[in-house]
NUMARTI-752437 format. One record per residue (C-alpha): x, y negated, z. Coordinates in steps of 0.2 Angstrom, whole numbers, plus 5000, padded with zeros to 4 digits. Layout:
<nodes>
XYZ ...
</nodes>
This chain:
<nodes>
501351154965 500450994967 498550994967 497150864968 495850884982 494250784982 492750784994 490950704992 490750625009 489050565005 488550385009 489950295018 489350165030 490650025030 491249925045 490449765038 488749845035 488949895017 488750065010 489750164996 488450294990 489050464985 490750424991 492150534984 493750534993 495250594983 496950654988 498450744980 499450884990 501350924987 502351054996 501951215006 500251235013 500951295030 502151155032 501850995044 500950865034 501450685031 500150565023 500950435011 500050275006 500650124997 500049954991 498349914983 498949964967 499650134972 498650294971 498650474976 500150514963 501550494976 502750614968 502150644951 500950554938 500050624923 500150454914 501750374921 503450454920 503450484939 502550444955 502550284963 503650344977 504450494969 506250444974 505750474992 504550614990 505350764982 506250924985 507750884995 507250694997 507050595012 505250665013 505750845008 504250934999 505151095003 504951065022 503350955023 501650955014 501350775008 499750705004 499350554993 497750454995 496650344984 495950194992 494150144990 493250084979 493650184963 494050094947 492650174938 491150134950 489850004945 489049994962 490549914972 490249864990 490349684995 491749705008 492949845013 494149855028 495749945033 494650035045 493450095032 494950165022 495550255038 493850325041 493750395023 495450475025 494950555042 493550635033 494650705020 495750775033 494250855041 493750935024 495551005023 495451075041 496850965046 496750925064 498250825066 499550755054 501450755059 501650585052 500850445042 501850335031 501050175025 501850025015 501049855013 499149885012 499450075016 500350025032 498849925037 497750075034 498950185044 498950065059 497050065058 497050255057 498150265073 497050145083 495450235077 495950405078 497450425090 497350605093 497450645074 499150575070 500850615079 501950485072 501850325061 503050255048 502550075044 503449975030 503149795027 501449795036 500949725053 499449705064 498749555055 499049465038 500249315038 499349145035 500349095019 499949265012 498149235015 498249075006 499249144991 497949294990 496549164991 497249074976 497349234967 495549284970 494949114964 495849134948 495049304945 493349234950 493549094937 494049224924 492549334927 491349194925 492149144909 491949324902 493849364902 494249454918 495849534913 496549364910 496249324928 496949474934 498549444924 498749274931 498449334949 499749464947 501049334940 500749234955 500849384966 502549444959 503249274965 502649314984 503249494983 505049454977 506249314982 506849154975 508649224976 508249384965 507449274952 508949144952 510149284950 509149384937 508549244925 509449114915 507849004909 508249044891 506848994880 505949144872 504749074861 504248924851 503348864866 504548754876 503648804892 504048984890 505649054898 506249224901 505649224919 503849184912 503949324900 504449444914 503049384925 501849404910 502349584907 502049624925 500249534924 499849634908 500349804916 499249774931 497749714922 497749874911 497549984928 496649874939 494849824939 494449644943 493049674955 494049814964 495549694965 494549564973 493849684986 495649754991 496449584991 495149525003 495349685014 497149635016 496549465023 495249545035 496549665042 496749665061 497249795074 497649775092 499449845095 499149875113 497850005108 499050105097 500050225107 500750335092 502650345091 503150215077 504550175066 504350005058 505449965043 505549795034 506649695022 507249535032 506649445016 504849495016 503749345014 502049435017 502649545032 503949425040 505149475053 504449375068 502749475065 503549645063 504449605080 502849555088 502049715082 503549815089 503449735106 501649745108 501349935102 500850035117 501950185112 503750215108 504250095094 505850055083 506149915071 507349955057 507849805046 508849795030 509349655018 508649655001 508449534986 506749614983 505749544997 504049635000 504349754986 505949814994 504849974998 504850004980 506649974976 507849994991 507850184992 509650194997 509350075011 507750165018 508250345013 509350395027 508350315041 506750405034 507650565032 508250565050 506450515056 505750665046 507050785053 506450745070 504650805065 505250975063 
</nodes>
């Protein structure tokens, strides 16, 4: 049975000097209590509902985390984790970093009497947080699985996210924050995916009386609408900036690491992933695969990643 866990860790002092007052850290557990634990984290829009969800039809990584799956919930206990800050908070900090996320996660593990996790898997922002955790708390994690994330952000990604944040701030000042979130997500989708996918998928048929609206625009608009419904504008600004502030020193990380990436990923490009592999202090492997989905491959290419992930997890038992 899956169950939520939460812990009030009091006032969390953040790396850049701010404080989250009465900080409640939240996770969700799946699988046997006495099984080796794997922590699973995703991008900034992911949450603790890894394998199920009370609102959506399924969890955001349920094809990979399930009974008999690559991360088998009959053999492992899996924990999903909610990144700070919470959507419902009014008193948001000014800055939060991947190290802050790692420190909150460590406090949740302390509360659950988890001295060491068998593995920590992170994709995108979650991969950054996992790397920060391994650098901060090397004795608390035995293995890392990092998908589409590196030791630093890629400069063009910082540029794209900076434009997105300016869109949202203009919309906040105009009193229409959701409109800014929608546009920011539309732009983000063009960086998560590939030009080849869009060329293969869309015909550029006109879809309305507006001659500037085409099928690709309708698709991006639908993704923007969905994102704006579940993400708070101020929280988005914090987490987007947190990606750009991310830095770890690979030479300080000795945890055995499996790196995985789509060759087409524009945000964690292959040269950066190779550099991370070569600079890590512990054993490391880089598994690459082809995909039309770019950075979003970790949410799409389950057949590509599944066998490698299953092999990795079998080695944990």
